[in-house]
C-alpha positions in Angstrom: -13.8 6.4 -2.9 -11.5 9.2 -2.0 -11.3 10.6 -5.6 -15.1 10.7 -5.7 -15.2 12.6 -2.4 -12.6 15.0 -3.7 -14.1 15.6 -7.1 -17.8 15.7 -6.4 -19.6 18.8 -7.6 -20.1 20.7 -4.3 -22.5 23.1 -6.0 -24.9 20.1 -6.3 -23.9 17.7 -3.5 -22.8 17.9 0.1 -20.8 15.0 1.6 -21.8 14.0 5.1 -19.5 11.2 6.5 -20.5 9.1 9.4 -17.3 7.5 10.6 -16.9 4.5 12.7 -13.2 5.2 13.4 -11.8 4.5 16.8 -8.2 5.2 15.9 -7.9 7.9 13.1 -5.0 7.7 10.8 -3.7 9.5 7.7 -6.4 8.0 5.5 -9.1 9.1 8.0 -7.7 12.7 7.7 -8.0 12.6 3.9 -11.6 11.5 4.0 -12.4 14.0 6.8 -10.8 16.8 4.8 -12.8 15.8 1.7 -16.1 15.8 3.6 -18.4 18.8 4.3 -19.7 17.3 7.5 -17.8 14.6 9.6 -19.7 12.7 12.2 -17.9 10.2 14.4 -20.2 7.3 15.3 -18.0 5.3 17.8 -20.1 4.6 20.8 -23.5 5.0 19.0 -25.8 2.2 18.2 -27.3 1.7 14.7 -30.6 3.4 15.6 -28.7 6.4 17.0 -26.7 6.7 13.8 -29.8 6.3 11.7 -31.4 9.1 13.7 -28.5 11.4 13.0 -28.8 10.6 9.3 -32.5 11.5 9.3 -31.8 14.7 11.3 -29.2 15.7 8.6 -31.9 15.1 5.9 -29.7 12.9 3.8 -31.2 12.1 0.4 -28.8 9.5 -0.8 -27.0 7.2 1.6 -24.0 5.2 0.4 -22.8 2.6 2.9 -19.1 2.0 2.4 -18.8 -0.5 5.2 -18.0 -4.1 4.5 -19.2 -6.9 6.8 -15.9 -6.9 8.5 -14.3 -5.4 11.5 -16.3 -2.8 13.3 -18.1 -1.3 10.3 -21.8 -0.5 10.5 -23.5 -1.9 7.4 -26.7 -2.6 9.4 -27.5 1.1 9.7 -29.1 0.7 6.3 -31.7 -1.6 7.7 -33.2 1.4 9.5 -33.8 3.1 6.1 -32.6 6.5 7.2 -32.5 8.0 3.7 -34.9 7.7 0.7 -32.2 6.3 -1.6 
């Protein structure tokens, strides 16, 4: 996903990242630097994250989380974005 973040046409798209990262590392920094808006989500529940997504007026939401570890795939159940 990092190459997509880095090469996306910023004249047409803005990347908002909602990051469930308790212990940032070098990969975290790369994604943060490639994002226009970085929102940490540690300590928030799914509804709170969904509310932030709605507030940010996100049109297309891509959930990169797997069903492993402390990722947040169930935020999508709240339908915080039209696509």
